[in-house]
C-alpha positions as CSV (number, residue, x, y, z in Angstrom):
1,X,0.0,0.0,0.0
2,X,1.6,3.2,-1.2
3,X,1.1,6.8,0.0
4,X,2.5,8.9,-2.9
5,X,6.0,9.2,-4.4
6,X,8.7,10.9,-2.4
7,X,9.9,10.7,1.2
8,X,8.7,14.0,2.4
9,X,5.1,13.9,1.0
10,X,4.6,10.3,0.0
11,X,6.1,6.8,0.0
12,X,9.9,6.5,0.6
13,X,10.9,5.2,-2.8
14,X,13.9,3.2,-1.7
15,X,11.8,1.3,0.9
16,X,9.1,0.6,-1.7
17,X,11.7,-0.7,-4.2
18,X,13.4,-2.8,-1.5
19,X,10.1,-4.4,-0.5
20,X,9.3,-5.2,-4.2
21,X,12.8,-6.7,-4.7
22,X,12.5,-9.0,-1.7
23,X,8.9,-10.0,-2.5
24,X,10.1,-10.9,-6.0
25,X,12.9,-12.9,-4.6
26,X,10.5,-14.7,-2.3
27,X,8.3,-15.7,-5.2
28,X,5.4,-13.5,-4.2
29,X,2.8,-12.1,-6.6
30,X,2.3,-8.5,-5.9
31,X,-0.6,-6.0,-6.5
32,X,-0.1,-2.3,-5.5
33,X,-2.7,0.0,-4.1
34,X,-3.1,3.6,-2.9
35,X,-5.9,5.7,-1.6
36,X,-7.5,7.9,-4.3
37,X,-7.3,11.1,-2.3
38,X,-5.4,14.4,-2.5
39,X,-2.0,14.6,-0.8
40,X,-1.8,16.7,2.4
41,X,0.6,18.9,0.5
42,X,3.4,18.8,-2.1
43,X,7.1,19.1,-1.1
44,X,9.8,20.4,-3.4
45,X,12.4,17.7,-2.6
46,X,15.2,19.8,-4.0
47,X,14.5,22.4,-1.3
48,X,12.7,20.5,1.4
49,X,9.9,23.0,1.4
50,X,6.2,23.0,0.5
51,X,5.4,23.8,-3.2
52,X,2.8,26.5,-2.7
53,X,-0.5,26.3,-4.7
54,X,0.4,22.8,-6.0
55,X,-1.8,19.8,-5.5
56,X,-1.3,16.1,-6.3
57,X,-3.3,12.9,-6.0
58,X,-1.9,10.0,-3.8
59,X,-3.0,7.3,-6.3
60,X,-1.7,9.1,-9.3
61,X,1.7,9.8,-7.7
62,X,2.0,6.2,-6.4
63,X,1.5,5.0,-9.9
64,X,5.0,6.3,-10.6
65,X,6.5,3.7,-8.3
66,X,4.1,1.0,-9.5
67,X,4.9,1.6,-13.2
68,X,1.3,2.3,-13.7
69,X,0.1,-1.1,-12.3
70,X,-1.9,0.1,-9.4
71,X,-5.5,0.2,-8.1
72,X,-7.5,2.3,-5.7
73,X,-7.2,1.1,-2.1
74,X,-11.0,0.8,-2.0
75,X,-10.6,-2.3,-4.2
76,X,-8.2,-4.1,-1.8
77,X,-9.9,-7.1,-0.1
78,X,-8.4,-9.8,2.2
79,X,-10.0,-12.5,0.1
80,X,-7.7,-11.7,-2.8
81,X,-4.4,-11.5,-0.8
82,X,-2.3,-13.4,1.7
83,X,-0.7,-10.4,3.3
84,X,-0.4,-6.6,3.2
85,X,2.7,-4.5,3.4
86,X,3.1,-0.7,4.0
87,X,6.3,1.1,3.2
88,X,7.2,4.2,5.1
89,X,7.8,7.8,4.1
90,X,6.1,10.8,5.4
91,X,3.1,10.0,3.2
92,X,2.1,7.3,5.8
93,X,2.0,10.1,8.4
94,X,0.4,12.7,6.1
95,X,-1.8,10.9,3.5
96,X,-2.6,7.6,5.2
97,X,-3.1,9.3,8.5
98,X,-2.8,12.7,10.2
99,X,0.0,11.5,12.5
100,X,2.4,14.2,11.2
101,X,0.0,16.9,12.4
102,X,-1.9,15.4,15.2
103,X,0.4,12.8,16.8
104,X,-1.3,10.5,19.3
105,X,-4.7,12.2,18.4
106,X,-4.3,11.3,14.7
107,X,-7.0,9.9,12.4
108,X,-6.3,7.1,10.0
109,X,-7.6,7.1,6.4
110,X,-10.9,5.1,6.5
111,X,-9.7,2.7,3.8
112,X,-6.3,2.2,5.5
113,X,-8.1,1.5,8.8
114,X,-10.5,-1.0,7.0
115,X,-7.6,-2.9,5.4
116,X,-5.6,-3.1,8.7
117,X,-8.7,-4.3,10.6
118,X,-9.7,-6.8,7.9
119,X,-6.3,-8.4,7.6
120,X,-6.0,-8.6,11.4
121,X,-9.4,-10.2,11.7
122,X,-8.6,-12.7,9.0
123,X,-5.4,-13.7,10.7
124,X,-3.3,-12.6,7.7
125,X,0.1,-10.9,8.2
126,X,0.7,-7.2,8.1
127,X,4.2,-5.8,7.3
128,X,5.2,-2.2,8.1
129,X,8.5,-0.2,8.0
130,X,9.9,3.1,9.0
131,X,7.1,5.4,10.3
132,X,4.2,3.3,9.1
133,X,4.1,1.1,12.3
134,X,2.2,4.1,13.8
135,X,-0.8,3.0,11.7
136,X,-0.9,-0.4,13.4
137,X,-0.4,1.1,16.8
138,X,-3.4,3.4,16.2
139,X,-5.7,0.9,14.7
140,X,-4.8,-2.4,16.4
141,X,-4.8,-1.8,20.1
142,X,-1.9,-3.4,21.9
143,X,0.0,-4.3,18.7
144,X,3.8,-4.7,19.2
145,X,5.9,-2.7,16.7
146,X,9.3,-1.2,16.3
147,X,10.6,2.1,14.9
148,X,14.1,1.4,16.2
149,X,15.5,3.1,19.3
150,X,13.8,5.3,21.9
151,X,16.7,7.8,22.2
152,X,18.3,9.9,19.4
153,X,21.8,8.8,20.3
154,X,23.5,11.8,18.8
155,X,21.4,12.0,15.7
156,X,21.6,8.3,14.8
157,X,17.9,7.9,15.5
158,X,16.4,11.3,14.6
159,X,12.8,10.2,14.9
160,X,13.2,8.4,18.2
161,X,10.3,10.4,19.7
162,X,8.0,8.3,17.6
163,X,8.5,5.4,20.0
164,X,6.9,7.4,22.8
165,X,4.0,8.3,20.5
166,X,3.4,4.7,19.7
167,X,3.0,4.0,23.4
168,X,0.5,6.9,23.7
169,X,-1.4,5.4,20.8
170,X,-1.8,2.2,22.7
171,X,0.9,0.1,21.1
172,X,3.9,-1.6,22.6
173,X,7.3,-0.4,21.3
174,X,10.2,-2.9,21.0
175,X,13.8,-1.6,20.5
176,X,15.4,-3.0,17.3
177,X,18.6,-2.4,15.3
178,X,19.3,-1.5,11.7
179,X,22.9,-2.5,11.6
180,X,24.7,-5.7,12.6
181,X,26.6,-5.2,15.9
182,X,26.6,-8.7,17.3
183,X,28.4,-12.1,16.7
184,X,27.9,-13.6,13.3
185,X,26.1,-16.7,14.7
186,X,23.3,-14.6,16.1
187,X,19.9,-14.6,14.4
188,X,20.0,-11.5,12.2
189,X,16.3,-11.3,11.5
190,X,15.5,-11.0,15.2
191,X,17.8,-7.9,15.4
192,X,16.3,-6.2,12.3
193,X,12.6,-6.9,12.8
194,X,10.0,-7.4,15.4
195,X,7.4,-10.1,14.9
196,X,4.2,-9.7,16.9
197,X,3.1,-13.3,16.5
198,X,-0.2,-12.8,18.3
199,X,-1.3,-10.1,15.9
200,X,0.8,-11.2,12.9
201,X,2.4,-7.7,12.6
202,X,6.0,-7.5,11.4
203,X,7.9,-4.2,11.6
204,X,11.4,-2.9,10.9
205,X,12.9,0.6,11.5
206,X,14.4,1.3,8.0
207,X,15.0,5.0,7.5
208,X,14.2,5.8,11.1
209,X,17.9,5.3,11.5
210,X,20.7,7.3,9.8
211,X,22.7,4.5,8.3
212,X,23.9,3.1,5.0
213,X,21.3,2.1,2.4
214,X,22.3,-1.6,2.3
215,X,21.4,-1.8,6.0
216,X,18.0,-0.5,5.3
217,X,17.7,-3.0,2.4
218,X,18.7,-5.9,4.6
219,X,16.3,-4.9,7.4
220,X,13.4,-4.7,5.0
221,X,14.4,-8.1,3.6
222,X,14.1,-9.6,7.0
223,X,10.6,-8.0,7.4
224,X,9.4,-9.3,4.1
225,X,10.8,-12.8,4.8
226,X,8.9,-12.9,8.1
227,X,5.7,-11.7,6.5
228,X,5.9,-14.4,3.8
229,X,6.7,-17.0,6.5
230,X,3.6,-16.0,8.4
231,X,1.4,-16.7,5.4
232,X,2.3,-20.4,5.7
233,X,2.8,-20.7,2.0
């Protein structure tokens, strides 16, 4: 499920691409969706500032990542799919919800809320990365998720405050890593991801951490692998 195209006003493109690569490698068939709604605003990514008097549609922009093969989120049903995955990017906090503005008092897009509740009720896995775990924390009371660390640690975790917001939303936050800093014989996937086996929610920090791109890619791979494993196929 995409939220636009571009880290500051839509889907984080590197995360979406990494998810698609790992799903392809895992032999999964993929269908992409996005809500057919206006973006909260448009950011000029070369300046990091809002582009005044410009408006874009979330579905239309998401189609850039999907190479045109995308459908309205209203058409997504649990009967047609084994799992659902949400990349991060500020679009998850601006277009899929109002978290960027309202924090713990945020509202979630009605179709996003429906999808999360439907997959949860059906016992089908939900994968989320970067900032998107806030969606599960808001909609699925008591869900266990990770956005990485709970302290900034000198700028390494610039969005560490999100962990506190997750707790205020009613979720449980679990500290996880993005880089490997342990003996080689340890279980890498357990360091990169958190698997809430009760709710079948799998999360990984991704760009919540300031680190090299390959670390983000590997963490997302662990998340995807666990989502596929939970499908039982």
